[in-house]
C-alpha positions as CSV (number, residue, x, y, z in Angstrom):
1,M,-5.5,39.7,124.8
2,E,-2.0,40.5,126.9
3,E,-4.1,41.9,129.7
4,D,-6.4,39.1,129.4
5,E,-3.7,36.4,130.2
6,Q,-2.2,38.7,133.1
7,Q,-5.8,38.5,134.6
8,G,-5.2,34.5,134.2
9,L,-8.0,34.2,131.4
10,I,-7.3,32.4,128.0
11,P,-7.7,34.2,125.0
12,F,-8.7,31.1,122.4
13,Y,-11.0,32.7,119.6
14,V,-10.6,35.6,117.3
15,S,-13.3,36.0,114.6
16,T,-12.6,38.5,111.4
17,T,-14.6,39.4,108.5
18,L,-13.8,39.7,104.8
19,G,-16.5,41.5,103.6
20,T,-18.9,43.2,106.2
21,T,-22.7,43.3,106.2
22,G,-23.2,46.9,106.7
23,S,-20.4,48.0,104.1
24,C,-18.7,45.2,102.5
25,A,-15.3,46.2,104.6
26,F,-12.3,43.7,105.0
27,D,-10.4,43.0,108.3
28,N,-6.7,43.1,107.7
29,I,-6.2,39.2,108.3
30,N,-2.9,39.5,107.4
31,E,-1.9,42.3,110.2
32,I,-4.0,40.5,112.5
33,G,-2.6,36.7,111.8
34,E,0.7,38.1,112.6
35,A,-0.3,39.6,115.8
36,L,-1.7,36.2,116.7
37,Q,1.5,34.1,116.3
38,R,2.4,35.3,120.2
39,F,-0.8,33.2,120.7
40,P,-0.5,29.5,119.6
41,S,-3.6,28.6,121.1
42,V,-5.9,30.9,119.5
43,W,-8.3,30.3,116.9
44,L,-8.3,32.7,114.1
45,H,-11.8,32.4,112.2
46,V,-12.5,34.4,108.6
47,D,-16.0,35.0,108.1
48,A,-16.6,35.9,104.0
49,A,-20.6,34.9,104.1
50,Y,-21.0,37.4,101.1
51,A,-17.3,38.0,99.6
52,G,-16.1,34.5,99.8
53,N,-18.0,33.9,96.6
54,S,-16.1,36.4,94.8
55,F,-12.9,34.9,95.4
56,I,-13.6,32.1,92.8
57,C,-12.3,35.1,90.5
58,P,-8.6,35.1,90.4
59,E,-8.0,39.0,90.1
60,L,-9.9,39.4,93.8
61,K,-8.1,37.0,95.4
62,Y,-5.8,40.1,96.7
63,L,-8.8,40.7,99.2
64,L,-7.5,37.4,100.7
65,K,-4.0,38.3,101.7
66,G,-3.3,37.2,104.9
67,I,-5.7,34.0,104.8
68,D,-2.7,31.5,105.2
69,Y,-3.2,32.5,109.1
70,A,-6.6,31.3,109.3
71,D,-7.7,28.2,111.2
72,S,-11.5,28.1,109.5
73,F,-13.5,29.8,106.5
74,N,-16.6,30.1,105.6
75,T,-18.6,31.6,102.8
76,N,-22.4,31.3,101.9
77,P,-23.2,30.4,98.5
78,N,-26.5,31.3,99.0
79,K,-25.9,35.0,99.2
80,W,-23.8,35.5,96.0
81,L,-23.4,32.1,94.4
82,L,-27.0,31.2,92.5
83,T,-27.6,28.5,95.4
84,N,-31.1,28.9,96.9
85,F,-31.2,29.4,101.0
86,D,-29.6,28.1,102.7
87,C,-26.1,26.9,102.1
88,S,-22.9,27.5,104.1
89,T,-19.6,26.1,103.5
90,L,-16.5,25.8,106.1
91,W,-13.1,24.8,105.4
92,V,-11.1,24.2,108.7
93,R,-7.3,23.9,108.3
94,D,-7.1,21.1,111.0
95,R,-10.8,18.7,111.1
96,I,-9.6,16.7,114.1
97,R,-9.1,20.0,116.3
98,L,-12.8,20.9,115.4
99,T,-14.2,17.4,115.9
100,S,-12.2,16.5,119.2
101,A,-13.9,19.6,120.4
102,L,-17.3,18.2,119.8
103,V,-16.9,14.5,120.5
104,V,-15.2,14.8,124.0
105,K,-14.3,11.6,125.9
106,K,-12.4,13.3,128.8
107,I,-13.9,13.8,132.2
108,A,-12.8,16.8,133.8
109,S,-12.4,17.6,137.8
110,I,-12.1,21.0,138.9
111,P,-11.3,22.6,141.9
112,I,-14.1,25.1,143.8
113,E,-12.7,25.2,147.0
114,A,-10.2,24.0,149.2
115,G,-10.6,19.9,149.4
116,S,-13.4,19.6,147.2
117,S,-13.8,19.8,143.3
118,Q,-16.7,19.6,140.9
119,T,-16.5,16.9,138.3
120,F,-18.2,17.3,134.6
121,F,-19.1,14.8,132.4
122,S,-18.9,15.0,129.0
123,Q,-21.0,12.8,126.6
124,Q,-19.9,11.1,123.7
125,V,-22.0,11.9,120.9
126,D,-21.1,8.3,119.0
127,P,-23.5,5.5,120.6
128,L,-23.4,2.2,118.8
129,Y,-26.6,2.6,116.9
130,L,-24.6,5.2,114.9
131,K,-21.9,3.3,114.0
132,H,-21.3,1.9,111.0
133,G,-18.9,-0.2,108.7
134,Y,-16.8,2.5,108.0
135,S,-16.6,4.7,111.1
136,D,-13.0,4.2,111.1
137,S,-12.4,5.3,107.7
138,A,-14.6,7.8,106.6
139,I,-15.5,11.6,107.5
140,D,-18.6,11.8,109.6
141,Y,-19.9,15.1,109.1
142,R,-22.3,14.6,112.5
143,H,-19.3,15.2,114.4
144,W,-18.3,18.9,112.5
145,G,-21.4,20.5,114.4
146,V,-24.2,20.8,117.1
147,P,-27.2,18.7,115.4
148,L,-27.0,15.2,114.2
149,S,-29.5,15.4,111.3
150,R,-29.3,17.7,108.7
151,R,-30.5,18.9,105.2
152,F,-28.6,17.8,102.1
153,R,-27.3,21.0,101.8
154,S,-24.6,20.2,99.5
155,L,-26.7,18.5,96.6
156,K,-27.9,21.9,95.3
157,L,-24.8,23.2,95.3
158,W,-23.7,20.5,93.5
159,F,-26.5,20.8,90.7
160,V,-25.0,25.0,90.6
161,L,-21.4,24.3,89.8
162,R,-22.2,21.2,87.4
163,S,-25.1,23.8,85.8
164,Y,-22.9,27.1,85.4
165,G,-19.7,25.8,85.9
166,I,-16.3,27.8,87.0
167,S,-16.4,30.3,84.1
168,G,-20.3,30.8,84.4
169,L,-20.3,31.5,88.2
170,Q,-17.4,34.0,87.6
171,N,-18.8,35.7,85.2
172,Y,-22.1,36.3,86.9
173,I,-19.8,37.3,90.0
174,R,-18.2,40.1,87.3
175,H,-21.4,41.1,86.0
176,H,-22.6,42.2,89.4
177,I,-19.9,44.2,90.4
178,D,-19.9,46.0,87.1
179,L,-23.4,46.6,87.8
180,A,-22.5,48.3,91.4
181,K,-19.3,50.4,89.6
182,R,-21.9,51.8,87.3
183,F,-24.5,52.9,90.0
184,E,-21.4,54.2,92.1
185,R,-20.2,56.5,89.3
186,L,-24.0,57.3,89.1
187,V,-24.0,58.6,92.4
188,L,-20.9,60.3,92.1
189,K,-22.2,62.4,89.2
190,D,-24.7,63.9,91.6
191,S,-23.3,66.3,93.7
192,R,-26.4,66.0,96.2
193,F,-25.2,62.3,97.0
194,E,-22.0,60.7,98.4
195,V,-20.9,57.2,97.9
196,C,-19.6,55.9,101.9
197,N,-17.5,53.1,101.3
198,D,-14.9,51.5,99.1
199,V,-16.9,49.5,96.7
200,K,-14.6,46.5,96.2
201,L,-17.6,44.0,95.1
202,G,-21.3,44.2,94.5
203,L,-22.3,46.8,97.6
204,V,-22.7,50.2,97.2
205,C,-23.5,52.5,100.1
206,F,-24.6,56.0,99.7
207,R,-26.7,58.9,101.1
208,L,-28.3,62.3,100.5
209,K,-25.4,64.7,101.9
210,G,-27.6,65.9,104.9
211,S,-29.7,64.5,108.2
212,D,-30.0,60.9,108.7
213,R,-33.7,61.9,108.9
214,I,-33.8,62.9,105.0
215,N,-31.9,59.9,104.2
216,E,-34.5,57.9,106.2
217,K,-37.2,59.3,104.1
218,L,-35.6,58.5,100.8
219,L,-35.1,55.0,101.5
220,S,-38.7,54.8,102.8
221,S,-39.7,56.3,99.4
222,I,-37.7,54.3,96.9
223,N,-39.1,51.0,98.8
224,A,-42.6,52.4,98.5
225,S,-42.3,52.6,94.8
226,G,-42.0,48.7,94.6
227,K,-39.6,48.7,91.9
228,I,-36.4,47.9,94.0
229,H,-35.8,47.3,97.9
230,M,-32.9,48.3,99.9
231,V,-31.8,48.3,103.3
232,P,-30.0,50.8,105.8
233,A,-26.9,50.5,107.9
234,S,-24.8,52.6,110.1
235,V,-21.5,53.0,108.7
236,N,-19.0,55.8,110.9
237,E,-22.1,56.7,112.9
238,R,-24.4,58.0,109.7
239,Y,-27.3,56.4,108.3
240,V,-26.3,55.3,105.0
241,I,-28.4,53.2,102.2
242,R,-27.3,50.1,100.6
243,F,-27.5,49.4,97.1
244,C,-26.3,45.6,96.6
245,A,-26.7,43.9,93.4
246,T,-28.1,40.5,93.7
247,A,-30.9,40.0,91.7
248,Q,-30.1,37.0,89.0
249,N,-31.7,38.6,86.0
250,A,-30.4,41.8,86.7
251,M,-29.4,44.3,83.4
252,V,-27.2,47.3,83.0
253,E,-30.4,48.9,81.8
254,D,-31.7,48.2,85.0
255,I,-29.4,50.7,86.5
256,G,-30.3,53.5,84.5
257,K,-33.9,53.5,85.8
């Protein structure tokens, strides 16, 4: 970023991840956030699409270390919080910075060569027919994203919260983590296999000790059985198989099978 600035560029956005898709790895947002204090114009985003759901459990909030530096944070309840696809939640520290970027009222003139410039007009997405009596007092979420129209996604999440309650959802998350830990122990007991990630939540990356090809054949056989479905990932340039406890009614007995 310092090199970018030396070249006349302006760094403005850094995206970090808590719980990557491939191996559920966690960026050190505490270190990243501290480093970004030298760049006050940079927006720090935290993507916690899967893992973010688990942070409703107090014992897992240590994984959020450094979150105070974040300008925005998102998680997808449809991934691990019993909500049908699609449903994403977004938190922003300063909503005015977000909405002002999407509802622009300025006209910019940018020099393109000596003695001439090009003018850019930004359309204001706030026509009279979209105004209402509470325009000045209510939060209007059409200014929070690109589309003006959207489904009522928050309603299905509200039903889930009301149906299960915080304790019910916490128990659901903890149960899936317990299933993943049980599966990890089974893998570690078999000397033919190895675990390839630090199992913190519900994802276990494992592989047969050997070539990538033999692991591809193993995954093909697993999925062909019709009993369980897994997908692969590349971790440290090695082919791994991902076991993720996601079935709503998964039981301890299922892991032994």
